[in-house]
Each structure stands twice: as structure tokens, then as C-alpha cells.
C-alpha positions in Angstrom: 112.8 -60.1 172.0 116.6 -60.6 171.7 118.2 -62.0 175.0 120.9 -59.6 175.4 123.1 -62.1 177.9 123.4 -64.3 174.4 124.6 -61.2 172.1 128.0 -61.5 170.7 130.6 -59.7 172.4 131.4 -58.2 169.0 129.5 -57.4 166.2 130.0 -60.3 163.6 131.9 -59.3 160.0 129.6 -59.3 157.0 130.3 -62.5 155.4 131.6 -60.8 152.1 134.5 -59.5 154.2 135.3 -62.4 155.6 135.4 -64.1 152.1 137.9 -61.1 151.1 139.8 -61.4 154.0 140.6 -65.5 153.7 141.2 -64.9 150.0 144.3 -62.1 151.0 145.1 -64.2 154.0 145.5 -67.9 153.0 147.8 -67.0 150.1 150.0 -65.3 152.7 150.1 -68.4 154.9 151.2 -70.6 152.2 153.9 -68.2 151.2 155.4 -67.6 154.6 155.2 -71.6 155.2 156.9 -72.1 152.0 159.7 -69.6 152.6 160.2 -71.1 156.1 160.7 -74.5 154.4 158.0 -76.2 156.2 155.9 -77.0 153.1 156.7 -77.6 149.6 160.3 -78.2 149.7 163.3 -76.0 148.6 161.3 -74.7 145.4 158.6 -73.3 147.9 161.3 -70.4 148.4 160.3 -68.8 145.1 156.3 -69.5 145.2 155.6 -65.5 146.0 157.7 -64.7 143.2 156.0 -67.1 140.8 152.5 -65.7 142.0 153.7 -62.2 141.5 154.6 -63.2 137.9 151.5 -65.0 137.3 148.7 -63.0 139.0 150.3 -59.6 139.3 149.4 -56.6 137.0 152.0 -55.5 134.8 151.7 -52.4 132.9 153.9 -53.4 129.9 151.4 -56.4 129.6 149.3 -53.9 129.5 150.9 -51.5 126.9 151.0 -54.6 124.9 147.1 -55.5 124.9 146.6 -51.9 124.2 148.8 -51.3 121.3 148.0 -54.7 119.6 144.1 -54.7 120.4 144.4 -58.2 121.9 142.4 -58.8 125.0 143.6 -61.7 126.8 141.4 -63.4 129.3 144.5 -65.0 131.5 145.8 -61.1 131.3 142.8 -59.0 131.9 142.4 -61.2 135.2 145.4 -59.5 136.5 143.1 -56.4 136.8 141.7 -58.1 140.0 144.3 -61.0 140.9 146.9 -58.8 141.6 144.8 -57.8 145.1 145.4 -61.1 146.4 149.2 -61.5 146.2 151.9 -59.2 148.2 155.2 -58.6 148.3 155.7 -59.2 151.8 154.1 -60.5 155.0 153.8 -57.0 156.6 152.0 -55.6 153.5 149.5 -58.6 153.5 148.7 -57.7 157.4 148.4 -53.7 156.9 145.8 -54.8 153.9 144.1 -57.2 156.1 143.8 -55.2 159.0 142.6 -52.0 156.8 140.2 -54.5 155.1 138.4 -55.7 158.1 137.8 -52.5 159.5 136.5 -50.5 156.7 134.8 -53.5 155.2 133.0 -54.0 158.3 131.7 -50.4 158.4 131.1 -50.0 155.2 129.3 -53.6 154.8 127.1 -52.6 158.0 126.5 -49.2 156.4 126.0 -49.5 152.7 125.4 -53.2 152.3 127.8 -56.3 151.1 126.9 -55.8 147.3 128.6 -52.1 147.9 131.8 -54.0 149.4 132.3 -56.3 146.3 131.5 -53.1 144.1 134.3 -50.7 145.9 136.6 -53.5 146.3 136.7 -54.8 142.6 136.3 -51.8 141.1 138.8 -49.8 142.8 141.1 -52.8 142.4 140.4 -52.5 138.5 140.5 -48.7 138.3 143.5 -48.8 140.1 145.5 -50.9 138.1 143.7 -49.3 134.8 145.1 -45.7 135.9 148.6 -47.1 137.0 148.6 -49.0 133.4 147.8 -46.1 131.2 149.3 -43.0 133.2 152.8 -44.5 134.2 155.7 -46.3 132.6 156.7 -48.5 134.9 157.9 -52.0 134.6 157.7 -52.7 138.3 154.8 -55.6 139.1 151.5 -53.8 140.5 150.8 -56.3 143.6 148.5 -56.3 146.7 145.0 -54.8 147.9 145.7 -51.5 148.9 144.0 -49.9 145.5 140.9 -52.1 146.5 141.2 -51.2 150.5 141.4 -47.3 149.2 138.7 -47.7 147.5 136.7 -48.7 150.5 138.0 -45.8 152.4 136.8 -43.5 149.6 133.6 -45.0 150.6 134.2 -44.6 154.5 135.4 -40.9 153.6 132.2 -40.4 151.3 130.0 -41.4 154.4 132.0 -39.2 156.7 131.7 -36.0 154.3 127.9 -36.9 153.9 127.8 -36.7 158.0 129.7 -33.8 158.9 127.8 -31.6 156.0 124.4 -32.6 158.2 125.8 -31.7 161.1 127.5 -28.4 160.0 131.1 -29.2 160.5 133.7 -29.1 158.7 134.0 -31.5 155.6 137.7 -31.6 155.2 138.0 -33.9 157.9 136.3 -36.5 156.0 139.6 -37.0 154.3 141.7 -37.2 157.4 142.4 -40.7 157.0 143.6 -40.8 153.4 145.7 -38.1 154.0 147.5 -40.0 157.1 147.7 -43.2 154.8 149.1 -41.2 151.9 151.7 -39.5 154.7 152.7 -42.7 155.8 153.4 -44.2 152.5 155.6 -40.7 152.0 157.5 -41.7 155.0 158.0 -45.1 154.0 159.2 -43.9 150.4 161.9 -41.7 152.0 163.5 -45.1 154.1 163.1 -47.5 151.9 162.8 -46.2 148.3 160.0 -44.2 146.3 157.5 -46.4 144.8 154.9 -45.6 142.0 152.2 -47.9 143.7 150.4 -44.7 145.3 149.1 -43.7 141.9 147.2 -47.1 142.0 146.2 -46.5 145.4 145.3 -43.1 144.8 142.9 -43.7 142.1 141.3 -46.6 143.7 140.4 -44.2 146.7 138.8 -41.7 144.1 136.6 -44.7 142.7 135.9 -45.6 146.0 134.5 -42.1 146.8 132.7 -41.1 143.6 131.2 -44.8 143.5 129.6 -44.2 146.5 127.3 -41.4 145.6 125.4 -43.7 143.5 125.9 -47.1 146.3 124.3 -45.0 148.9 120.8 -44.7 148.8 120.0 -40.9 148.1 123.3 -40.0 147.8 123.5 -38.1 144.6 120.6 -36.2 145.5 122.3 -35.3 149.1 125.7 -34.4 147.0 123.9 -32.0 144.8 121.9 -30.6 147.7 124.8 -30.1 149.7 127.0 -28.6 146.7 124.4 -26.1 145.8 124.0 -24.6 149.4 127.6 -24.2 149.7 
């Protein structure tokens, strides 16, 4: 029998969530310390920009590979690596907090493999849609498409739970609606970006992929759709 007095005050995070969090946080620590001049010398100020150019996803590079039929490994890696480089400290902080919250929930409910599939699948699908449907020269960076994929997984779990209890299923999409609304407000004050296209694609991937990742998810989805 477990001793309740020895139980941790907070449920531990799934290890894969901790690893992903550290992969996002550590580069930001290096960039921030370098920008403040605490490490790296004068050239450290440009570390973030250099990382964006080396690891960010470029629609122009993707178009070039698509047109020439040449799939260069170091550029294909950008479909994933851009998720670990952010344009600013605040973006890193926001993405990391969402990753911890959603990663914990999805990991404990669907398993750690599901977290990996949703995170990297959302990252790749978000970049793919960004590259295919936009002609934007701006670099795509940040973990938001991957994190939005986890939100898609959370939304599917909520959608199922609300369906089983007979409640309004549209409430399952309240979190994504709030976040997209905040992005719209942010764009009004600081200028619009096309980042939301990759974010929304990541969310869509996460919701659809969860149908297969949740045990019995497809069967329950078909049941509720037929009943409706």
C-alpha cells in the first residue's frame, strides 16, 4: 500500500514532457545570456538570429526543394528543428508553459508515445501547410504548431468526454478559440503574421491523429457521429 504521507505534492511530469521542455528552454537560456553579454562575448548577440537561419523553417527553401525534386537532409530537418528556436523570450515562455500543461494532461491520458507523435507530427504538418499554401519569406520558428497539436489532442479528449455526458461538444474547442483570439489581438497591436496558419494546421493534425492514438477513439467517434 502506498504511503499517502510520502506522495509528492504535485504529480510528476511524464519524462518525455520534461525532455521536450528542456529542449525548448535550454536554447533560450543560451540566447538570453548571450544577448545580455554574460557569455560568448560580443558575437553572442547574434546567436538567436544565426539559430533561426540555421534551424528555422523557410518557405523559400521548401519551394526550391519542391521545384527541383531535391530533398536535402539538413533542410528536411528544419520541419522539426524550428520548434526549438523562438524569436523572443516571451514566445519561449508561453510555448513552454503550454507544453508543460498540455503535455502532462495528454501524457497521463494517452501515453508518452502519443505526446511524441503529436508534438513532432504537429510540427511537421504545420510546416508543410505553411510551405505549401503560403508564399511568405518570413522564417517559421517556435514550438506553437507542435503545442497546438497537443491542444488538438486535448480537444479530442474533451470532445469525447462531453459527448459521453450529453453536454455541448463545441465547448471542447474553447481553448483553441481563446488562443486564436489572443493571436488576433496580438496581431492588431504588433502587426499580423502568417504563423497562425501553421498553428491551426498543427491543431488539426493533433485532433485527427488523436482519433487513432486514443484506444477505441475511432469507434467512439463513429458512434457519436451516427447518433448525431
